[in-house]
Every structure is written in C-alpha cells, then in structure tokens.
C-alpha positions, 0 to 999 in steps of 0.5 A: 531476513524478515526486513528482507520480505518486508521489503519486497512485499511492501514495496511489490504494493507501491509503497515509496522508499520513504515508506519501505524505510519508515515500516522498517524502522518501526518494526524493529522498534517491535510491539509498541510500532503496532498501532502504527504498523496497522495504520500504514498498511490500511492507509495503503491498503484504503488507496489501492482500492480507491485506484482499483475503483478508479479504473474500473469507473474510467473502462467502464466511462470509457465503453459507454462513451465508445458505444 
C-alpha cells in the first residue's frame, strides 16, 4: 500500500516512471537510503519551483508585450 501511495504522489508531481521506480526501490531498502531519497525529492522540488517561476515570468512578459 505504501508503494502505491508514493507512486501516485510522485506521478502527480511529474516524476518519470524511472524516477518513481528508483524512489520506491530505495524506499524498500530502508532508512539507509533516506538521504538519497531526500536528495531526489529536493531536486524535483527545485525543478518545479523553477518551472513555476518561468511560467510567471512568461506571463508577465506576455502581458507587457501585449499592453
């Protein structure tokens, strides 16, 4: 059940199938992989933030160009 929960969450966040498989495989290995899993999630977070900021900048640029 836990793997299914993570699978859904990671998929919703835009993780690829390969990234999800890696995360779940690491999760099954236990606490020894905690830091690696934190690193994976942190990197995805950074990418999501960058994408969101780019969308906002693109919106502002579009508004200025069409004003």
